[in-house]
matplotlib code that plots the C-alpha trace (Angstrom):
import matplotlib.pyplot as plt

x = [-2.8, 0.9, 0.3, -2.3, 0.1, 3.1, 2.7, 3.6, 7.1, 10.0, 10.8, 7.3, 7.0, 7.4, 4.3, 2.4, 3.2, 2.0, -1.3, -1.8, -1.0, -3.0, -6.4, -4.8, -2.8, -6.0, -7.8, -4.8, -4.7, -8.4, -8.4, -5.1, -3.5, -6.6, -7.7, -4.1, -3.9, -7.3, -6.2, -3.0, -5.1, -7.5, -4.5, -3.5, -7.0, -8.7, -11.9, -14.3, -16.7, -15.7, -18.5, -18.5, -18.4, -17.5, -14.9, -11.4, -10.1, -6.8, -3.6, -2.3, 0.1, -2.0, -3.1, 0.5, 1.6, -1.4, -0.6, 3.1, 2.2, -0.7, -0.2, -3.0, -1.2, 2.1, 0.2, -1.4, 2.0, 3.5, 0.6, 1.0, 4.8, 4.2, 1.7, 4.2, 7.1, 5.3, 3.0, 5.8, 8.2, 5.7, 4.3, 7.8, 8.7, 5.5, 5.2, 8.8, 8.6, 5.3, 6.8, 9.8, 7.5, 5.1, 8.0, 9.0, 7.7, 5.2, 1.8, -1.0, 1.3, -1.4, -3.9, -1.2, -0.6, -4.3, -4.6, -1.6, -3.2, -6.7, -6.7, -5.6, -8.9, -11.1, -12.5, -11.0, -14.4, -15.4, -12.1, -12.1, -15.7, -14.7, -11.7, -13.8, -16.3, -13.5, -12.0, -15.2, -15.0, -18.5, -18.9, -15.7, -14.2, -10.7, -11.8, -13.7, -10.6, -8.3, -10.6, -11.1, -7.3, -7.1, -4.8, -7.2, -9.8, -12.1, -12.9, -10.5, -11.9, -9.6, -11.0, -11.5, -7.9, -5.2, -2.4, -4.8, -6.7, -3.5, -2.4, -5.7, -5.4, -1.8, -2.8, -5.6, -3.4, -0.7, -3.2, -4.5, -1.1, 1.3, -0.3, 0.9, 4.5, 4.2, 3.0, 5.7, 8.4, 7.2, 7.4, 10.9, 11.9, 10.7, 12.7, 16.1, 18.1, 18.7, 22.3, 23.0, 22.0, 23.9, 27.1, 26.7, 26.2, 29.2, 31.3, 30.2, 27.5, 24.9, 21.2, 21.6, 24.5, 22.6, 19.6, 21.8, 24.1, 21.8, 18.1, 18.1, 20.3, 18.1, 14.9, 16.2, 14.5, 11.2, 11.3, 12.1, 8.9, 6.9, 8.2, 7.1, 3.7, 3.1, 4.2, 1.9, -1.0, -0.5, -0.1, -3.4, -5.3, -8.6, -11.2, -9.5, -8.7, -11.9, -14.2, -12.4, -11.8, -12.8, -9.4, -9.9, -9.7, -8.3, -6.5, -4.4, -5.2, -5.9, -3.6, -3.0, -5.7, -8.3, -7.2, -7.6, -11.0, -12.1, -10.9, -12.6, -15.9, -16.5, -15.2, -15.5, -12.0, -11.5, -8.3, -6.7, -7.5, -6.1, -2.8, -2.6, -3.3, -0.6, 2.0, 1.1, 1.6, 4.9, 6.1, 5.1, 6.8, 10.0, 10.1, 9.3, 12.0, 14.6, 13.7, 13.7, 17.0, 18.7, 17.4, 18.6, 22.0, 22.4]
y = [-9.3, -9.9, -12.7, -10.5, -7.8, -10.0, -9.6, -5.9, -6.7, -6.2, -9.9, -10.7, -8.1, -10.8, -12.6, -9.4, -8.5, -11.9, -11.4, -7.9, -8.9, -12.1, -10.7, -8.8, -11.8, -13.9, -11.3, -11.1, -14.9, -15.0, -12.2, -12.8, -16.1, -18.3, -16.8, -17.1, -20.8, -21.4, -19.9, -22.0, -25.1, -24.3, -23.6, -27.3, -28.5, -28.4, -27.0, -24.8, -23.7, -23.7, -25.1, -25.3, -28.9, -30.4, -33.2, -32.1, -32.8, -34.6, -32.7, -31.4, -28.9, -28.5, -24.9, -23.7, -25.5, -24.1, -20.5, -20.7, -22.1, -19.7, -16.9, -15.0, -15.2, -13.9, -11.1, -10.1, -10.2, -8.0, -5.6, -5.5, -4.9, -2.1, -0.5, -0.8, 0.7, 3.6, 4.5, 4.2, 6.3, 9.1, 9.0, 9.5, 12.3, 14.2, 13.3, 14.4, 17.4, 18.5, 17.9, 20.1, 22.8, 22.9, 22.6, 26.1, 29.2, 31.2, 32.7, 30.0, 27.2, 25.5, 25.6, 24.2, 21.3, 20.6, 20.5, 18.2, 15.7, 16.0, 13.2, 10.8, 11.4, 10.7, 7.1, 4.9, 4.0, 7.7, 8.8, 5.9, 6.9, 10.5, 9.5, 7.2, 10.0, 12.5, 10.2, 9.0, 8.9, 10.5, 13.2, 13.3, 16.6, 15.6, 15.2, 18.5, 20.3, 18.8, 19.7, 23.2, 23.7, 22.2, 19.3, 16.7, 16.9, 14.1, 12.5, 9.8, 6.5, 6.5, 3.4, 1.3, 1.2, -0.8, 1.8, 4.7, 2.7, 1.7, 5.3, 6.4, 3.8, 4.8, 8.5, 7.6, 5.5, 8.2, 10.9, 8.9, 7.6, 10.6, 12.4, 9.5, 9.9, 13.7, 13.4, 10.9, 13.0, 16.1, 14.5, 13.4, 16.8, 18.4, 16.0, 16.9, 19.2, 22.7, 22.5, 20.1, 22.6, 25.4, 23.3, 22.3, 25.9, 27.0, 24.4, 26.0, 23.5, 25.0, 24.1, 21.0, 19.7, 20.2, 18.3, 15.5, 15.1, 16.1, 15.8, 12.6, 10.6, 11.8, 10.8, 7.3, 5.5, 7.3, 6.7, 3.0, 2.6, 4.7, 2.7, -0.6, 0.7, 2.2, -1.0, -3.0, -0.6, -0.9, -4.6, -5.1, -2.3, -3.6, -0.9, 1.8, -0.3, -2.4, 0.6, 2.4, -0.5, -3.7, -5.2, -4.5, -3.9, -7.3, -7.6, -4.5, -3.4, -6.9, -6.9, -9.9, -8.6, -8.4, -11.8, -13.4, -11.8, -13.1, -16.6, -16.7, -15.0, -15.1, -18.7, -20.0, -21.6, -21.1, -23.2, -21.7, -18.2, -19.0, -20.1, -16.9, -14.8, -16.6, -16.2, -12.5, -12.4, -14.1, -11.6, -8.7, -10.3, -10.8, -7.2, -5.8, -7.8, -6.8, -3.1, -3.1, -5.0, -2.6, 0.4, -0.9, -1.8, 1.6]
z = [50.9, 50.4, 47.9, 46.1, 45.3, 44.6, 40.8, 41.2, 42.5, 40.1, 40.1, 38.8, 36.1, 33.4, 34.6, 35.0, 31.4, 30.2, 32.1, 30.7, 27.1, 27.3, 26.2, 23.3, 22.2, 22.1, 20.0, 17.6, 17.3, 16.6, 14.0, 12.3, 13.0, 12.7, 9.3, 8.0, 9.2, 7.6, 4.3, 4.4, 5.0, 2.1, -0.3, -0.1, -1.1, -4.5, -3.0, -4.9, -2.2, 1.5, 3.6, 7.4, 8.7, 5.3, 5.3, 4.5, 1.0, 0.4, 0.6, -2.8, -4.3, -7.5, -6.5, -6.3, -9.4, -11.2, -10.1, -11.0, -14.4, -15.2, -17.6, -15.9, -12.5, -14.0, -15.8, -12.6, -10.8, -13.5, -13.2, -9.5, -9.9, -12.3, -9.9, -7.0, -8.9, -10.5, -7.6, -5.0, -7.1, -7.7, -4.1, -2.8, -5.2, -4.6, -0.9, 0.0, -2.3, -0.6, 2.9, 2.0, 0.8, 3.7, 6.2, 5.2, 6.9, 4.7, 5.1, 4.8, 5.8, 8.0, 5.1, 2.7, 5.2, 5.4, 1.6, 1.2, 3.7, 2.4, -0.2, 2.5, 4.3, 1.3, 1.4, -1.3, -3.0, -3.1, -4.5, -7.1, -8.2, -8.6, -10.7, -12.8, -13.5, -14.3, -16.9, -18.4, -22.2, -22.7, -20.1, -18.1, -17.1, -18.3, -21.9, -21.7, -20.3, -22.9, -25.7, -24.4, -24.4, -27.9, -26.9, -28.3, -31.1, -29.9, -26.6, -25.4, -24.1, -21.1, -19.4, -22.5, -23.6, -21.7, -21.4, -20.7, -18.1, -16.4, -16.3, -14.8, -12.0, -11.3, -11.0, -8.7, -6.5, -6.4, -5.5, -2.6, -1.5, -1.5, 1.5, 3.8, 2.5, 2.9, 6.5, 7.4, 5.7, 7.4, 10.8, 10.0, 8.8, 12.0, 14.0, 12.4, 14.7, 13.3, 14.5, 11.7, 9.0, 10.8, 10.9, 7.3, 6.3, 8.2, 6.4, 3.1, 2.0, -0.3, -0.3, -2.5, -0.5, 2.8, 1.4, 0.1, 3.1, 6.0, 5.0, 3.1, 5.6, 8.5, 6.6, 5.8, 8.7, 8.1, 4.4, 4.9, 7.0, 4.6, 1.6, 3.2, 4.1, 0.6, -1.1, 1.1, 0.4, -3.4, -3.3, -1.3, -3.0, -4.4, -4.1, -6.2, -9.3, -9.1, -9.0, -11.8, -14.3, -12.6, -13.6, -17.3, -20.1, -21.2, -17.8, -18.2, -14.6, -13.0, -10.0, -7.7, -5.4, -8.1, -9.5, -6.1, -5.7, -9.1, -8.4, -5.0, -5.6, -9.4, -10.1, -6.6, -6.7, -3.0, -2.7, -5.7, -4.5, -1.1, -2.7, -4.8, -1.7, 0.3, -2.5, -2.5, 1.3, 1.0, -1.6, 0.6, 3.7, 1.8, 0.5, 3.9, 5.6, 2.9, 3.3, 7.1, 7.3, 4.8, 6.6, 10.0, 8.5, 7.1]

ax = plt.figure().add_subplot(projection="3d")
ax.plot(x, y, z, "-o")
ax.set_aspect("equal")
plt.show()
């Protein structure tokens, strides 16, 4: 009996933790580490279709050299970068602004908080389909509203022109992404001690100074985490853009996620698609590490 309960002693807590975390570690290794290792192995092979039991092809760096020398890859990278910059910027502006609004005391505050978070609950495919219908050039409600207001004389083919299609995808991504930032910022706002605002007000700080010197510094850790998660979401987003435009027209909305999908499942370049996916993963990891380190240092 003494030996049976020896793991619960303080001196054996390390082994107890290993035993308790063992099943979860095995599941994580199977679901994350193994697919990542498999993708890494495929990226060093010029393989078109991955078949179970097939002999491994020779080691090669052709997939990476092809990606770095491909105009399509760099166009997809620029599109992804543009999505990341614009979507992240507007998500933070709208999200933090919404959080500041619903953090105030006013009648109907609970309903306002529900409406702010509502787009986050809508599935991506459903939301993308709705946006595609709204901006349809033939029967979309956006054209009808603009014509009714006299802003345009004829329907605009939103999804058939590069700049307009990119703008539509950006709006859809911002609409579905800003509620997350709003929820995170609202949680950060409610964690700020009221004494800080009282002390700043006693020192003569007006509303803007209190926001700049109290609110923003207090929200920095929360905003750093939200920034990383929003960027990762935009970088990996596939459903929204694919449903609305399919990556077109003429590659104007073809992000790295869609480019990887096309290479893997349209052209069956499995090795090349794995290389592009790993380059995307590396970019996301570098950005996340940089943001986390700067937020911790600050």
